[in-house]
PAZAPA-4460 file (N, C-alpha, C; in steps of 0.05 Angstrom, whole numbers, plus 32768, in hexadecimal, padded with zeros to 4 digits):
% residues 318
    n_x    n_y    n_z   ca_x   ca_y   ca_z    c_x    c_y    c_z   seq   type   mol
   7D1F   8064   7F37   7D32   8063   7F20   7D2A   804C   7F0E     1      M     A
   7D23   8051   7EF6   7D1B   803C   7EE3   7D32   802A   7EDD     2      A     A
   7D2C   8012   7ED3   7D41   7FFF   7ECD   7D55   800A   7EBA     3      L     A
   7D4C   8018   7EA5   7D60   8023   7E92   7D72   8037   7E9F     4      S     A
   7D67   8047   7EB1   7D77   805B   7EC0   7D8A   804D   7ED3     5      N     A
   7D81   8037   7EDF   7D93   8028   7EF1   7DAB   801C   7EE2     6      L     A
   7DA5   8012   7ECA   7DBB   8008   7EB9   7DCF   801D   7EB3     7      E     A
   7DC5   8035   7EAC   7DD7   804C   7EA7   7DE7   8053   7EC0     8      R     A
   7DD9   8053   7ED7   7DE7   805A   7EF0   7DFE   8046   7EF5     9      F     A
   7DF8   802C   7EF2   7E0D   8018   7EF7   7E24   801B   7EE3    10      N     A
   7E1D   8020   7ECA   7E32   8023   7EB5   7E44   803A   7EBB    11      R     A
   7E38   8051   7EC2   7E48   8069   7EC7   7E58   8066   7EE1    12      W     A
   7E4C   8058   7EF5   7E5B   8053   7F0E   7E75   8043   7F08    13      T     A
   7E72   802E   7EF8   7E89   801D   7EF2   7E9D   802C   7EE1    14      Y     A
   7E94   803A   7ECC   7EA6   8048   7EBA   7EB5   805E   7EC8    15      S     A
   7EA7   806D   7ED9   7EB4   8083   7EE8   7EC8   8078   7EFC    16      S     A
   7EC1   8061   7F09   7ED3   8055   7F1C   7EED   804C   7F0F    17      M     A
   7EEA   803E   7EF8   7F02   8034   7EEA   7F13   804B   7EE0    18      V     A
   7F07   8060   7ED5   7F16   8077   7ECB   7F25   8085   7EE1    19      E     A
   7F18   8089   7EF8   7F25   8096   7F0E   7F3C   8086   7F19    20      T     A
   7F37   806C   7F1D   7F4C   805B   7F28   7F64   805A   7F15    21      I     A
   7F60   8058   7EFB   7F76   8057   7EE8   7F87   8070   7EE9    22      T     A
   7F79   8087   7EEA   7F88   80A0   7EEB   7F98   80A3   7F05    23      Q     A
   7F8C   809C   7F1C   7F99   809F   7F35   7FB0   808B   7F39    24      Q     A
   7FAD   8073   7F2F   7FC2   8060   7F31   7FDB   806A   7F23    25      I     A
   7FD8   8075   7F0B   7FEF   807F   7EFC   7FFD   8096   7F0B    26      A     A
   7FED   80A8   7F16   7FF8   80BE   7F26   8005   80B4   7F3F    27      L     A
   7FF9   80A1   7F4C   8004   8097   7F66   801E   8088   7F62    28      F     A
   801F   8077   7F4E   8038   8068   7F49   804F   807B   7F43    29      N     A
   8049   8090   7F33   805E   80A4   7F2D   8066   80B3   7F45    30      A     A
   8053   80BB   7F56   8059   80CB   7F6E   806B   80BC   7F82    31      A     A
   8067   80A2   7F84   8077   8092   7F97   8091   8087   7F8A    32      T     A
   8096   808F   7F71   80AE   8086   7F62   80B0   8068   7F60    33      R     A
   8098   805B   7F61   8098   803E   7F5E   809D   802F   7F78    34      G     A
   809D   803E   7F8F   80A1   8030   7FA8   8088   8021   7FB0    35      A     A
   8071   802D   7FAA   8057   801F   7FAD   804C   801C   7F91    36      I     A
   8046   8003   7F89   803D   7FFD   7F6E   8020   7FF3   7F6F    37      V     A
   800E   8002   7F62   7FF2   7FF9   7F5F   7FEF   7FF1   7F42    38      L     A
   7FE4   7FD9   7F3D   7FE0   7FCF   7F22   7FCA   7FBB   7F21    39      R     A
   7FC1   7FB4   7F09   7FAC   7FA1   7F05   7FB8   7F85   7F01    40      T     A
   7FA9   7F71   7F08   7FB1   7F55   7F05   7F98   7F44   7F04    41      A     A
   7F9C   7F2A   7F04   7F85   7F18   7F05   7F8D   7F00   7F15    42      A     A
   7F93   7F05   7F2F   7F9C   7EEF   7F40   7F85   7EDD   7F47    43      N     A
   7F89   7EC3   7F44   7F75   7EAF   7F4B   7F7B   7EA3   7F66    44      T     A
   7F67   7E9B   7F75   7F6B   7E8E   7F8F   7F71   7EA2   7FA4    45      G     A
   7F79   7E98   7FBC   7F7C   7EA9   7FD3   7F97   7EB7   7FD4    46      D     A
   7FAB   7EAC   7FC5   7FC6   7EB7   7FC6   7FD2   7EB8   7FAA    47      Y     A
   7FE7   7EC7   7FA7   7FF6   7EC7   7F8E   8013   7EC2   7F95    48      A     A
   801E   7EAC   7F8B   8039   7EA4   7F91   804C   7EAC   7F7A    49      D     A
   8063   7EB7   7F81   8077   7EBF   7F6D   8092   7EB5   7F76    50      E     A
   809E   7EA4   7F65   80B8   7E99   7F6B   80CE   7EAB   7F5F    51      A     A
   80E4   7EAF   7F6F   80FA   7EBE   7F64   8114   7EB2   7F70    52      Y     A
   812A   7EB8   7F64   8144   7EAC   7F6C   814F   7EB9   7F85    53      W     A
   8157   7EA8   7F98   8163   7EB2   7FB0   817F   7EBC   7FAB    54      K     A
   8187   7ED2   7FB7   81A1   7EDD   7FB4   81B6   7ECA   7FC1    55      R     A
   81CA   7EC1   7FB2   81DE   7EAF   7FBD   81F2   7EBE   7FCE    56      L     A
   81F7   7EB3   7FE6   820B   7EBF   7FF7   8225   7EB0   7FF3    57      S     A
   823B   7EBF   7FF0   8255   7EB3   7FEC   8259   7EA9   7FD0    58      G     A
   824C   7EB6   7FBC   824E   7EAD   7FA1   826B   7EB0   7F96    59      L     A
   8278   7EC5   7F9F   8294   7ECA   7F96   82A7   7EC2   7FAD    60      V     A
   82BB   7EB1   7FA7   82CD   7EA7   7FBB   82EA   7EAE   7FB3    61      R     A
   82FB   7EAB   7FC7   8318   7EAD   7FC1   8322   7E92   7FB9    62      R     A
   8331   7E90   7FA3   833B   7E77   7F99   8359   7E76   7F9C    63      R     A
   8363   7E5F   7FA5   8380   7E5A   7FA7   838A   7E4F   7F8C    64      D     A
   8398   7E60   7F7D   83A1   7E58   7F62   83B4   7E40   7F63    65      A     A
   83C0   7E3A   7F7B   83D4   7E24   7F7D   83C9   7E0E   7F8E    66      Y     A
   83B0   7E10   7F97   83A5   7DFC   7FA9   8395   7DE7   7F9A    67      G     A
   8389   7DD5   7FAA   8377   7DC0   7F9F   8364   7DB8   7FB6    68      S     A
   834F   7DA9   7FAF   833C   7DA0   7FC3   8320   7DA8   7FBC    69      G     A
   830D   7D9B   7FCA   82F1   7DA0   7FC4   82E7   7DBB   7FCD    70      A     A
   82D4   7DC6   7FBF   82C8   7DE0   7FC6   82AA   7DDB   7FCA    71      V     A
   829F   7DE4   7FE0   8283   7DE0   7FE7   8272   7DEE   7FD2    72      S     A
   825D   7DE0   7FC9   824B   7DEB   7FB5   8235   7DFD   7FC1    73      A     A
   822C   7E10   7FB2   8215   7E20   7FB9   81FD   7E16   7FAA    74      L     A
   81E5   7E19   7FB5   81CD   7E0F   7FA8   81BC   7E27   7F9F    75      T     A
   81B5   7E27   7F86   81A4   7E3C   7F7B   8187   7E36   7F84    76      L     A
   817B   7E49   7F93   8161   7E44   7F9F   814C   7E58   7F96    77      E     A
   8133   7E4F   7F96   811C   7E60   7F91   8111   7E69   7FAC    78      H     A
   8109   7E82   7FAE   80F9   7E8B   7FC4   80DC   7E90   7FBA    79      L     A
   80C9   7E8B   7FCC   80AD   7E8F   7FC4   80A1   7EA6   7FD3    80      L     A
   8099   7EBA   7FC3   808C   7ED2   7FCE   806E   7ECF   7FCA    81      K     A
   805F   7ED3   7FDF   8042   7ED0   7FDE   8034   7EEA   7FE5    82      T     A
   8023   7EF4   7FD3   8012   7F0A   7FD9   7FF7   7EFF   7FE1    83      S     A
   7FE7   7F0E   7FEF   7FCE   7F04   7FF9   7FB6   7F14   7FEE    84      V     A
   7FA1   7F06   7FE7   7F89   7F13   7FDC   7F78   7F1E   7FF3    85      K     A
   7F71   7F37   7FF0   7F60   7F45   8004   7F45   7F4A   7FF7    86      V     A
   7F30   7F41   8005   7F15   7F45   7FFB   7F0A   7F5F   8005    87      A     A
   7EFD   7F6E   7FF4   7EF1   7F88   7FFB   7ED6   7F8B   7FEF    88      A     A
   7EC6   7F9E   7FF9   7EAC   7FA2   7FEE   7E9F   7FBA   7FFB    89      G     A
   7E86   7FC0   7FF3   7E77   7FD7   7FFE   7E5F   7FCC   800D    90      T     A
   7E54   7FDB   8020   7E3A   7FD4   802B   7E25   7FDA   8016    91      P     A
   7E0C   7FD1   8019   7DF7   7FD9   8006   7DF4   7FF7   8006    92      P     A
   7DF3   8003   7FEE   7DEE   8020   7FEB   7DD3   8024   7FE0    93      V     A
   7DC2   8034   7FEE   7DA7   8038   7FE6   7DA5   804B   7FCF    94      S     A
   7D97   8043   7FB9   7D91   8054   7FA3   7D74   8050   7F9C    95      I     A
   7D62   8056   7FAE   7D46   8051   7FAB   7D3B   805C   7F91    96      D     A
   7D2B   804C   7F82   7D22   8054   7F68   7D15   806F   7F66    97      P     A
   7D06   8077   7F7A   7CF9   8091   7F79   7D0B   80A8   7F7E    98      G     A
   7D23   80A3   7F88   7D35   80B9   7F8F   7D3D   80CA   7F77    99      M     A
   7D46   80BE   7F62   7D50   80CD   7F4B   7D39   80DB   7F3C   100      M     A
   7D22   80CE   7F3A   7D0C   80DB   7F2D   7D01   80F2   7F3E   101      T     A
   7D02   80EF   7F59   7CF7   8103   7F6B   7D08   811D   7F69   102      W     A
   7D22   811A   7F68   7D34   8131   7F67   7D3B   8139   7F4A   103      I     A
   7D31   8129   7F36   7D35   812F   7F1A   7D53   8132   7F13   104      Q     A
   7D63   811E   7F1D   7D7F   811E   7F17   7D86   8109   7F02   105      Q     A
   7D9A   810F   7EF3   7DA3   80FD   7EDE   7DB2   80E5   7EEB   106      N     A
   7DA9   80CD   7EE5   7DB7   80B6   7EF1   7DD4   80B3   7EE9   107      P     A
   7DDB   80BF   7ED1   7DF7   80BE   7EC9   7E08   80CE   7EDD   108      D     A
   7DFF   80E5   7EE5   7E0E   80F6   7EF8   7E11   80E7   7F13   109      D     A
   7DFB   80DA   7F1C   7DFC   80CB   7F35   7E10   80B4   7F33   110      A     A
   7E10   80A7   7F1B   7E23   8091   7F17   7E3F   809A   7F18   111      G     A
   7E45   80B0   7F0B   7E60   80BB   7F0B   7E69   80C2   7F27   112      I     A
   7E58   80CF   7F37   7E5F   80D6   7F52   7E64   80BD   7F63   113      A     A
   7E52   80A9   7F60   7E56   8090   7F6F   7E70   8082   7F67   114      Q     A
   7E76   8082   7F4D   7E8E   8075   7F43   7EA7   8082   7F4E   115      G     A
   7EA8   809C   7F4E   7EC0   80AA   7F58   7EC3   80A6   7F76   116      R     A
   7EAE   80A7   7F85   7EB0   80A1   7FA1   7EB9   8085   7FA7   117      Q     A
   7EAF   8072   7F97   7EB7   8056   7F9A   7ED4   8053   7F93   118      L     A
   7EDE   805F   7F7E   7EFA   805E   7F76   7F0C   8069   7F8C   119      A     A
   7F05   8080   7F97   7F15   808C   7FAC   7F15   807A   7FC5   120      E     A
   7EFF   806E   7FCB   7EFD   805C   7FE2   7F0E   8043   7FDE   121      G     A
   7F0D   8038   7FC5   7F1C   8020   7FBF   7F3A   8025   7FC1   122      M     A
   7F43   803B   7FB6   7F60   8042   7FB6   7F69   8047   7FD3   123      L     A
   7F59   8055   7FE3   7F60   805B   7FFE   7F63   8041   800E   124      A     A
   7F50   802E   8009   7F51   8014   8017   7F6A   8005   8010   125      D     A
   7F71   8004   7FF6   7F89   7FF6   7FED   7FA2   8002   7FF9   126      I     A
   7FA4   801D   7FF9   7FBB   802A   8004   7FBE   8025   8022   127      L     A
   7FA8   8028   8031   7FA9   8023   804E   7FB1   8007   8054   128      N     A
   7FA5   7FF4   8046   7FAC   7FD7   804A   7FC9   7FD2   8044   129      T     A
   7FD3   7FDD   802E   7FEE   7FD9   8026   8002   7FE5   803B   130      A     A
   7FFC   7FFD   8044   800E   800A   8058   800D   7FFB   8073   131      L     A
   7FF6   7FF2   807B   7FF4   7FE3   8093   8003   7FC8   8091   132      G     A
   8001   7FBB   807B   800F   7FA2   8076   802D   7FA6   8076   133      S     A
   8036   7FBB   8068   8053   7FC0   8066   805E   7FC9   8081   134      A     A
   804F   7FD8   8090   8058   7FE0   80AB   805C   7FC8   80BD   135      S     A
   8049   7FB5   80BB   804B   7F9D   80CB   8063   7F8C   80C3   136      A     A
   8066   7F88   80A8   807B   7F76   809E   8097   7F82   80A4   137      A     A
   809B   7F9B   809C   80B5   7FA7   80A1   80BB   7FAB   80BE   138      I     A
   80A6   7FB2   80CD   80A9   7FB6   80EA   80B0   7F9D   80F9   139      G     A
   80AC   7F86   80ED   80B3   7F6C   80FA   80D0   7F65   80F7   140      G     A
   80DF   7F75   80E8   80FC   7F71   80E4   810B   7F87   80F3   141      V     A
   8116   7F81   810A   8123   7F95   811B   8138   7FA5   810D   142      G     A
   8147   7F99   80FB   815C   7FA7   80ED   8153   7FBC   80D9   143      G     A
   8139   7FBD   80D4   812E   7FD1   80C1   811E   7FE7   80CF   144      L     A
   811E   7FE7   80EA   810E   7FFA   80F9   8120   800D   8109   145      V     A
   811A   8027   8106   8128   803B   8116   8114   8047   812A   146      H     A
   811A   8045   8143   8108   804F   8158   8110   806C   815E   147      D     A
   80FF   807E   8154   8104   809B   8159   80ED   80A6   816A   148      A     A
   80DF   8095   8179   80C7   809D   8188   80CD   80B0   819F   149      T     A
   80E6   80B5   81A5   80ED   80C8   81BA   80E8   80E5   81B0   150      A     A
   80E5   80E9   8196   80E2   8104   818C   80D0   8103   8173   151      A     A
   80CC   811B   8168   80BD   811D   814F   80CF   8117   8137   152      T     A
   80C4   8113   8120   80D3   810B   8109   80E5   8123   80FF   153      L     A
   80FD   811C   80F7   810F   8130   80ED   811F   8123   80D6   154      S     A
   812C   8134   80C6   813D   812A   80B1   8153   8118   80BB   155      L     A
   815D   811E   80D3   8172   810E   80DF   8167   80F2   80E5   156      S     A
   814E   80F0   80EF   8143   80D5   80F4   813E   80C6   80DB   157      E     A
   8135   80D4   80C5   8132   80C6   80AC   814C   80BC   80A2   158      L     A
   8161   80CB   80A6   817C   80C3   809D   8185   80AA   80AC   159      N     A
   8180   80A9   80C6   8187   8091   80D5   8176   8079   80CC   160      I     A
   815D   807E   80C6   814C   8068   80BC   8157   805D   80A2   161      G     A
   815E   806F   8090   8169   8066   8076   8183   8057   8079   162      A     A
   8192   805E   808E   81AC   8050   8092   81A8   8033   8099   163      S     A
   8190   802A   80A0   818B   800E   80A5   8191   7FFD   808C   164      K     A
   818F   800A   8075   8195   7FFC   805C   81B2   7FFC   8054   165      M     A
   81C3   800A   8064   81DF   800A   805F   81E6   8015   8044   166      G     A
   81F7   8006   8035   81FF   8010   801B   81E9   800E   8006   167      D     A
   81D2   8004   800E   81BB   8002   7FFC   81A6   8018   8003   168      R     A
   81AE   802B   8012   819B   8040   801B   818F   804F   8003   169      A     A
   819E   8051   7FED   8194   805F   7FD6   817C   8050   7FC9   170      Q     A
   8178   8036   7FD1   8161   8027   7FC7   8147   8032   7FD2   171      D     A
   8147   8041   7FE8   812F   804D   7FF2   8126   8063   7FE0   172      I     A
   810F   8061   7FD4   8106   8074   7FC0   80F4   808A   7FCA   173      L     A
   80E5   8084   7FE0   80D2   8098   7FEA   80CB   8092   8007   174      A     A
   80C3   80A8   8015   80B9   80A5   8030   809B   80A9   8030   175      W     A
   808D   8098   803D   8070   809A   8040   8069   809F   805D   176      V     A
   805B   80B4   8063   8057   80BB   807F   803C   80C8   8084   177      M     A
   8034   80C9   809D   801C   80D6   80A7   8021   80F5   80A6   178      H     A
   800C   8104   80A5   800F   8121   80A4   801D   812C   80BD   179      S     A
   8019   811F   80D4   8024   812A   80ED   8042   812B   80EC   180      K     A
   8050   8115   80E7   806E   8117   80E4   8076   8129   80CD   181      P     A
   8067   812A   80B7   806E   813B   80A1   806D   8158   80A9   182      L     A
   8059   8160   80B8   8058   817C   80C1   806D   8182   80D7   183      F     A
   8076   816D   80E5   808D   8171   80F6   80A6   8179   80E6   184      D     A
   80A9   816C   80CE   80BF   8173   80BC   80BB   8190   80B2   185      L     A
   80A2   8197   80AB   809C   81B2   80A2   80A5   81C6   80B8   186      Y     A
   809E   81C0   80D1   80A5   81D2   80E7   80C3   81D5   80E9   187      G     A
   80D2   81C0   80E6   80EF   81C2   80E7   80FA   81D3   80D0   188      A     A
   80EB   81D3   80B9   80F4   81E2   80A2   80F4   8200   80A7   189      A     A
   80E4   8208   80BA   80E2   8225   80BF   80FC   8231   80C9   190      L     A
   810C   8220   80D6   8126   8229   80E0   813D   821B   80D2   191      T     A
   8137   820E   80BB   814B   81FE   80AD   815B   8211   809B   192      N     A
   8175   820E   809C   8186   8221   808D   8193   8214   8074   193      S     A
   818D   81FA   806F   819A   81ED   8058   8189   81EC   803F   194      N     A
   8171   81F9   8040   8161   81FC   8028   8158   81E2   801B   195      D     A
   8153   81CE   802C   8149   81B5   8022   812B   81B6   801C   196      L     A
   811E   81CC   8026   8101   81CE   8024   80F9   81E6   8013   197      F     A
   80E3   81E2   8005   80D7   81F9   7FF7   80BA   81F4   7FF2   198      S     A
   80A9   8206   7FFB   808C   8203   7FF9   8081   821F   7FF9   199      F     A
   8086   822D   7FE3   8082   8249   7FE6   8099   8251   7FF9   200      G     A
   8093   8251   8012   80A8   8256   8025   80AE   823D   8035   201      T     A
   809B   822A   8037   80A0   8212   8047   8093   81FA   803A   202      V     A
   80A2   81E9   802E   8097   81CF   8024   80AE   81BB   8023   203      R     A
   80A9   81A3   802D   80BE   818E   802B   80BB   8181   8010   204      V     A
   80CF   8184   8000   80D0   8178   7FE5   80DA   815B   7FE7   205      V     A
   80F0   8158   7FF5   80FC   813E   7FF9   810D   813E   8013   206      N     A
   811A   8127   8017   8129   8125   8030   8146   812D   802E   207      D     A
   814D   813B   8019   8168   8143   8015   8178   8130   8003   208      G     A
   816D   8118   7FFF   8179   8104   7FEE   8168   80FE   7FD6   209      F     A
   8154   810F   7FD1   8143   810C   7FB9   812B   80FB   7FBD   210      G     A
   8128   80F0   7FD5   8110   80DF   7FDA   80F8   80F0   7FE1   211      R     A
   80E2   80ED   7FD2   80CA   80FC   7FD8   80BD   80F4   7FF2   212      P     A
   80B0   8107   7FFF   80A1   8102   8018   8084   8102   8011   213      L     A
   8077   80EB   8014   805B   80E7   800C   804A   80E5   8025   214      I     A
   8036   80F6   8026   8025   80F8   803D   800A   80EB   8039   215      M     A
   8002   80DA   804C   7FE7   80CF   804C   7FDF   80CA   8069   216      T     A
   7FC8   80D3   8071   7FBF   80CF   808C   7FB2   80B3   8090   217      D     A
   7FC1   809F   8088   7FB7   8084   808B   7FB8   807C   80A9   218      S     A
   7FA3   8070   80B2   7FA2   8067   80CE   7FB7   8052   80D3   219      S     A
   7FC1   8045   80BE   7FD5   8030   80C1   7FF1   803B   80C4   220      D     A
   7FF4   8055   80C3   800E   8061   80C8   8010   806D   80E4   221      L     A
   7FFC   8067   80F5   7FFD   8070   8111   7FF7   8059   8123   222      S     A
   8000   805B   813B   7FFA   8046   814F   7FFC   8052   816B   223      Y     A
   7FF1   8044   817E   7FF0   804E   819A   8005   803F   81AA   224      I     A
   8018   804E   81B6   802C   8042   81C8   8037   8059   81D9   225      A     A
   802B   805C   81F1   8031   8073   8202   802C   808D   81F2   226      T     A
   8014   8090   81E8   800D   80A5   81D7   800D   809C   81BA   227      G     A
   8006   80AE   81A8   8005   80A7   818C   8021   80A9   817F   228      T     A
   8029   8094   8171   8042   8093   8163   803C   808F   8145   229      K     A
   8051   8093   8134   804D   8092   8118   8062   8082   810A   230      Y     A
   805A   8072   80F6   806C   8064   80E4   8072   8076   80CC   231      H     A
   808B   8078   80C5   8093   8084   80AB   80A2   806E   809C   232      T     A
   8097   8068   8084   80A3   8052   8074   80B5   805D   805F   233      L     A
   80CE   8052   805E   80E0   8058   8048   80E0   8040   8036   234      G     A
   80D5   8042   801E   80CF   802B   800D   80E2   8029   7FF5   235      L     A
   80EA   8011   7FEE   80FA   800C   7FD7   80E9   8007   7FBE   236      T     A
   80F5   8002   7FA7   80E6   7FFE   7F8F   80D3   7FE6   7F91   237      A     A
   80BA   7FEA   7F8B   80A5   7FD5   7F8D   80A5   7FC9   7FA9   238      A     A
   80AA   7FDA   7FBD   80A9   7FD1   7FD9   808E   7FC6   7FE0   239      G     A
   8079   7FD3   7FD5   805D   7FCA   7FD9   8051   7FC7   7FBD   240      I     A
   8045   7FB0   7FB8   8037   7FAC   7F9F   801B   7FA3   7FA4   241      V     A
   8008   7FB2   7F9A   7FEB   7FAC   7F9C   7FDF   7FA8   7F81   242      C     A
   7FD1   7F92   7F7E   7FC6   7F8A   7F64   7FA8   7F87   7F65   243      E     A
   7F9A   7F98   7F55   7F7D   7F95   7F53   7F77   7F7C   7F41   244      Q     A
   7F63   7F6D   7F49   7F5F   7F54   7F3C   7F49   7F55   7F26   245      N     A
   7F3F   7F6D   7F20   7F2B   7F71   7F0B   7F13   7F5E   7F0F   246      N     A
   7F0A   7F5C   7F27   7EF4   7F4A   7F2D   7EDC   7F5A   7F3A   247      D     A
   7EDA   7F73   7F32   7EC5   7F84   7F3E   7EA9   7F7A   7F36   248      F     A
   7E98   7F77   7F4A   7E7D   7F6E   7F46   7E6A   7F82   7F53   249      I     A
   7E55   7F8A   7F46   7E41   7F9C   7F51   7E25   7F90   7F4D   250      Q     A
   7E16   7F8E   7F63   7DFC   7F82   7F61   7DE7   7F95   7F6C   251      N     A
   7DD0   7F95   7F5F   7DBA   7FA6   7F67   7DA2   7F95   7F70   252      T     A
   7D96   7F9D   7F86   7D7F   7F8E   7F90   7D68   7FA1   7F95   253      E     A
   7D50   7F9A   7F8C   7D38   7FAA   7F90   7D25   7F9B   7FA2   254      T     A
   7D19   7FAA   7FB6   7D08   7F9D   7FCA   7CEE   7FAC   7FCD   255      K     A
   7CD8   7F9D   7FCE   7CBE   7FA9   7FD3   7CB6   7FA4   7FF0   256      N     A
   7C9F   7FB0   7FF8   7C94   7FAB   8012   7C98   7FC2   8025   257      G     A
   7CA6   7FD7   801D   7CAA   7FEF   802D   7C99   8005   8022   258      D     A
   7C98   801C   8031   7C89   8033   8028   7C92   803B   800C   259      E     A
   7CAC   8039   8006   7CB7   803E   7FEC   7CC7   8026   7FE2   260      N     A
   7CC9   8023   7FC9   7CD8   800D   7FBE   7CF6   8012   7FC5   261      I     A
   7D03   7FFD   7FCF   7D1E   7FFF   7FD8   7D31   7FF2   7FC3   262      L     A
   7D47   7FFF   7FBF   7D5B   7FF3   7FAD   7D77   7FF9   7FB8   263      R     A
   7D88   7FE5   7FB8   7DA3   7FE9   7FC1   7DB7   7FDE   7FAD   264      T     A
   7DCF   7FE9   7FAD   7DE5   7FE0   7F9D   7DFC   7FD8   7FAF   265      V     A
   7E07   7FC1   7FAA   7E1D   7FB7   7FBA   7E34   7FAD   7FA8   266      Q     A
   7E4D   7FB3   7FAF   7E63   7FAC   7F9E   7E78   7F9C   7FAE   267      S     A
   7E88   7F8D   7F9F   7E9E   7F7F   7FAC   7EB5   7F7B   7F97   268      E     A
   7ECD   7F77   7FA2   7EE5   7F74   7F91   7EFB   7F69   7FA2   269      W     A
   7F13   7F65   7F97   7F2A   7F5C   7FA6   7F43   7F67   7F9A   270      S     A
   7F58   7F67   7FAA   7F73   7F6F   7FA1   7F88   7F5F   7FB1   271      Y     A
   7FA0   7F5D   7FA6   7FB5   7F4F   7FB4   7FC9   7F63   7FBF   272      N     A
   7FD4   7F5C   7FD6   7FE9   7F6D   7FE3   8002   7F5C   7FE6   273      V     A
   8019   7F67   7FDC   8032   7F5A   7FDF   8047   7F6D   7FE9   274      G     A
   8059   7F64   7FFA   806E   7F74   8006   8089   7F69   7FFD   275      I     A
   809A   7F79   7FF2   80B4   7F71   7FE9   80C5   7F64   7FFF   276      K     A
   80D0   7F4D   7FFA   80E1   7F40   800E   80D2   7F2F   8022   277      G     A
   80B7   7F30   8020   80A6   7F22   8033   8092   7F10   8025   278      F     A
   8089   7EFB   8032   8075   7EE9   8027   805F   7EE5   803B   279      S     A
   8046   7EE7   8031   802F   7EE2   8043   8030   7EC6   804D   280      W     A
   802D   7EC3   8068   802D   7EA8   8074   8011   7E9D   8072   281      D     A
   800E   7E89   8060   7FF4   7E7E   805B   7FE9   7E6F   8074   282      K     A
   7FFB   7E63   8083   7FF2   7E54   809A   7FE8   7E65   80B1   283      A     A
   7FF7   7E7A   80B8   7FEF   7E8B   80CE   7FDD   7EA2   80C6   284      S     A
   7FE0   7EAD   80AE   7FD0   7EC3   80A6   7FB6   7EBA   8099   285      G     A
   7FB6   7EA4   808A   7F9E   7E9A   807E   7F94   7EA9   8066   286      G     A
   7F7E   7EA0   805C   7F72   7EAC   8044   7F5E   7EC2   804B   287      A     A
   7F58   7ED4   8039   7F45   7EEA   803C   7F4A   7EF8   8057   288      S     A
   7F62   7F03   805C   7F69   7F0D   8077   7F5A   7F26   807F   289      P     A
   7F57   7F2A   8099   7F4C   7F42   80A4   7F62   7F57   80A6   290      T     A
   7F5B   7F70   80AC   7F6F   7F85   80B0   7F82   7F7E   80C7   291      D     A
   7F77   7F72   80DC   7F88   7F6A   80F2   7F9D   7F55   80EA   292      A     A
   7F95   7F43   80D9   7FA8   7F2E   80D0   7FBD   7F3A   80BD   293      E     A
   7FB4   7F4C   80AC   7FC7   7F59   8099   7FDC   7F69   80A8   294      L     A
   7FD5   7F74   80BF   7FE8   7F85   80CE   7FF5   7F77   80E5   295      T     A
   7FF6   7F5C   80E3   8004   7F4C   80F7   801F   7F44   80EB   296      T     A
   8035   7F4C   80F8   804F   7F48   80EC   8056   7F2B   80E7   297      A     A
   804D   7F19   80F9   8054   7EFD   80F6   8046   7EEF   80DE   298      T     A
   8033   7EFD   80D2   8026   7EF2   80BA   8035   7EF9   80A1   299      N     A
   804B   7F08   80A3   805C   7F0F   808D   8077   7F03   8092   300      W     A
   807F   7EEE   8083   8099   7EE1   8087   80AE   7EEE   8076   301      D     A
   80C5   7EF3   8083   80DC   7EFE   8074   80E9   7EE9   8063   302      T     A
   80EC   7EEE   8049   80F8   7EDA   8037   8111   7EE5   8029   303      I     A
   8115   7EFF   802B   812C   7F0B   801E   8146   7F01   802B   304      A     A
   815B   7EFD   801B   8174   7EF3   8026   8181   7F08   8037   305      S     A
   817D   7F21   8031   8189   7F37   8040   8173   7F4B   8047   306      S     A
   8175   7F59   805E   8160   7F6D   8064   8161   7F84   8051   307      I     A
   8178   7F87   8042   817A   7F9C   802E   8169   7F96   8016   308      K     A
   815F   7F7E   8013   814F   7F76   7FFC   8131   7F78   8003   309      D     A
   812A   7F83   801A   810E   7F86   8023   8102   7F9F   8018   310      N     A
   80E9   7FA3   8021   80D8   7FBA   8017   80E2   7FD5   8020   311      A     A
   80F2   7FD6   8036   80FC   7FF0   803F   8100   7FF1   805D   312      G     A
   80FC   8009   8068   8101   800D   8085   80EA   801C   8091   313      V     A
   80EA   801D   80AB   80D5   802C   80BA   80E3   803E   80CF   314      I     A
   80DA   8056   80D0   80E2   8069   80E5   80CA   806F   80F6   315      V     A
   80CA   8068   810F   80B4   806D   8122   80BA   8087   8132   316      N     A
   80A6   8098   8133   80AB   80B2   8141   8091   80BB   814E   317      S     A
   8093   80D1   815D   807C   80DD   816A   806B   80EB   8155   318      Q     A
***
């Protein structure tokens, strides 16, 4: 592949990647009703800190119109929410110079294909990381977890899970689940008489309260505990926020000394993950975390004044 062709390949790879990501982010944010938010940013350093006002408890009191005496003061406080920067990249991808000329293929087409694959891989990685982080954070708060592992998922179990939010249950905007529990719901629909489902003849549209059911076979929505079990996340508005940092770098290296000239392309980028009501623990979780660190509950500190102000609930099932 000549240098001019390589430049075209790189240009089309980047352009196609950006176009695909932009389109899919818009669709994804709409599909989740804003429960999972993907957006661009330019976070510097290892973390992004966001200060917000703590909800005051006991702000309204009963006053004795005929009494007197001192009243204890409340203090207006800031809470600090920290998202963490996750580093990502590709292994070297071989695009040997003779390959394109040998097969007489347009480098523009190859660049488009590479860009779309890269965009799909980047979005899948962001989603999996976000779901794993949210499962760990929410799962670390007992009051937000419903254990339904004695059976498969049902509308009744989702209802019990939503009840963890009490009078704020309507704040749950969407359910995100693995295909296995979703098909368990499909199966129940075959004998369901209340017409909550429609898919030609069988499709789960929502949970009966208008919350969409979003399916993704993310490995972070399953775990091993006396067999395979599944997390189903009920998320509130902006329960998960992922920010791309617009720091994509792509480097090409050409090497001699082999039977054929070797050339590889390698890419790297970063994004931040934040969970509503939780702050990344800089001391225990550290910078540039691994997947294991991101999915460790103790690395996400609860900062919300009430569990109802958190990212949502989890229903665990077979």
